[in-house]
Phi, psi and omega in degrees: 000158178228150180247134170265133178224136176276136178237150173245110185270137175240099180285162173074020181284157181290337172210161184275132178206151173236122180162156177087176186228156174222093190067235175270359186268149175273133183273130177231117181258136177223153182284333180300146178276160179276065182229126175056036178075007185291324184284333174294310178299323175297317179295320177298317177299318179293321171301316179301311185298313180298330185262359180073026176240174178287153178305317183295348178272358176248121184237136176286128179262316182204156175099030187305321184253016184240158177289333178267124186226159169241128178242161176241126176250126179269142175145195182289115192300316180298312179297319182292317180293326177298313180296321179295311177305315182298318182294323181289336181095015183261000000 
């Protein structure tokens, strides 16, 4: 199964971190700048690390050039949702 999650990417941060919320979206701060897709790739990698899945299990669904993105995470749906809720602080 797979879970779709909205993320809000903040490029150019002092350090990479995943956590908090922006509306319904999970906040992902990355050190990479928003140039040539580097911030998007860094965000996908950060989400994979935070959820304990491989990078290839995280797929960009929409928002390639936007701060607001939707990603799909492959894996155990219950476990992934629990981790996302923990990261959001809910």
